[in-house]
C-alpha positions as CSV (number, residue, x, y, z in Angstrom):
1,X,0.0,0.0,0.0
2,X,0.9,3.7,0.1
3,X,2.5,5.3,3.1
4,X,2.9,9.0,3.7
5,X,5.6,10.1,6.1
6,X,5.6,13.6,7.5
7,X,8.4,15.5,9.1
8,X,9.3,19.1,10.2
9,X,6.5,20.0,12.6
10,X,7.3,21.7,15.9
11,X,7.1,24.8,18.0
12,X,7.8,28.2,16.5
13,X,7.4,31.8,17.6
14,X,4.9,34.2,15.9
15,X,6.5,35.6,12.8
16,X,8.8,32.6,12.4
17,X,9.1,30.0,9.7
18,X,8.8,26.3,9.4
19,X,8.9,23.8,6.6
20,X,7.1,20.5,6.7
21,X,7.7,17.6,4.4
22,X,5.8,14.6,3.3
23,X,7.2,11.7,1.4
24,X,5.0,9.1,-0.3
25,X,6.2,5.5,-0.7
26,X,4.8,2.2,-1.7
27,X,3.6,0.7,-5.0
28,X,2.8,3.9,-6.8
29,X,2.3,4.4,-10.5
30,X,1.9,8.1,-10.2
31,X,0.7,10.9,-7.8
32,X,-2.1,12.9,-9.2
33,X,-2.0,15.5,-6.4
34,X,-0.6,16.2,-3.0
35,X,-1.6,18.7,-0.4
36,X,-1.7,19.8,3.2
37,X,-4.7,20.0,5.5
38,X,-4.9,21.2,9.0
39,X,-7.2,20.7,12.0
40,X,-7.3,22.7,15.2
41,X,-9.1,21.4,18.3
42,X,-12.9,21.8,17.9
43,X,-12.6,22.8,14.2
44,X,-13.1,21.0,11.0
45,X,-10.2,19.9,8.9
46,X,-9.5,22.4,6.2
47,X,-7.4,22.6,3.1
48,X,-4.2,24.6,3.5
49,X,-2.5,24.1,0.1
50,X,-2.5,21.6,-2.7
51,X,-0.5,21.0,-5.9
52,X,-1.5,18.9,-8.8
53,X,0.6,16.7,-11.1
54,X,0.4,19.5,-13.6
55,X,1.9,22.0,-11.1
56,X,-1.2,24.0,-10.4
57,X,-1.5,25.2,-6.8
58,X,-4.4,26.1,-4.5
59,X,-4.1,27.9,-1.2
60,X,-6.5,28.8,1.5
61,X,-7.1,32.5,1.6
62,X,-5.8,32.6,5.2
63,X,-2.3,31.4,4.2
64,X,-2.0,32.9,0.7
65,X,1.2,35.0,0.4
66,X,2.7,33.4,3.5
67,X,2.8,29.7,2.7
68,X,4.3,28.0,-0.4
69,X,3.7,24.5,-1.5
70,X,6.2,22.7,-3.7
71,X,7.1,19.2,-4.8
72,X,10.0,17.0,-5.8
73,X,8.5,14.5,-8.2
74,X,11.6,12.3,-8.3
75,X,11.2,11.8,-4.5
76,X,7.4,11.7,-4.4
77,X,7.7,14.4,-1.8
78,X,5.7,17.6,-1.1
79,X,6.8,20.5,1.0
80,X,5.0,23.3,2.7
81,X,7.1,26.3,3.5
82,X,5.3,28.4,6.2
83,X,6.5,31.9,6.7
84,X,5.2,34.8,8.9
85,X,3.5,32.2,11.1
86,X,0.6,33.3,13.3
87,X,-0.9,31.8,16.4
88,X,-4.0,30.9,14.4
89,X,-1.9,28.7,12.3
90,X,-1.5,26.3,15.2
91,X,-3.0,23.0,14.2
92,X,-2.3,19.4,13.4
93,X,-1.1,19.4,9.8
94,X,-2.0,16.4,7.6
95,X,-0.4,15.4,4.4
96,X,-2.8,14.1,1.7
97,X,-2.1,12.4,-1.6
98,X,-4.2,11.3,-4.5
99,X,-2.3,8.3,-5.9
100,X,-2.6,6.0,-8.9
101,X,-1.8,2.4,-7.9
102,X,-2.3,-1.0,-9.4
103,X,-5.9,-1.1,-8.1
104,X,-7.1,2.5,-8.3
105,X,-6.7,5.5,-10.5
106,X,-7.2,8.1,-7.7
107,X,-6.7,6.6,-4.3
108,X,-6.9,8.9,-1.3
109,X,-4.2,8.6,1.3
110,X,-3.4,10.5,4.5
111,X,-0.4,10.9,6.7
112,X,-0.5,10.6,10.5
113,X,-0.4,14.3,11.1
114,X,2.3,16.6,12.6
115,X,1.7,19.2,15.2
116,X,2.6,22.8,14.4
117,X,2.4,25.2,17.3
118,X,2.9,28.9,16.9
119,X,3.3,30.6,20.3
120,X,5.6,32.7,22.4
C-alpha cells in the first residue's frame, strides 16, 4: 500500500518560519495531487494548500502569500514552507495524496499528522 511520512513540525514563535515535508512511498504508479490540510481542536479539517501533477497550486485564503507548496517529483515528496506564522496557524497538519496504484486510479491517502504550534 501507500504510506505518507511527514516531518518538520514543531514549535515556533509568531513571525517565524517552518517547513514541513511529506514523502510518499509504496507501490505507486503516479501521484495525481498532494496537499496539506490542518485541523485545530474543535474545528473542521481544512485545506491549506495543494499541488496537482500539472503543477497547479491552490491555497487557503488565510495562508496565501505566507505559505508556499512545492514538490519533488523524483522523490514523491511535497513541502510546505510556512512563513510569517501566526498563532491561528496552530493545528495538526496532515499530508494528503491522490495516488494511482495498481488497483485504483485516484486513491486517497493520509499521513498521520504533525503538530505545528505557533506561540511565544
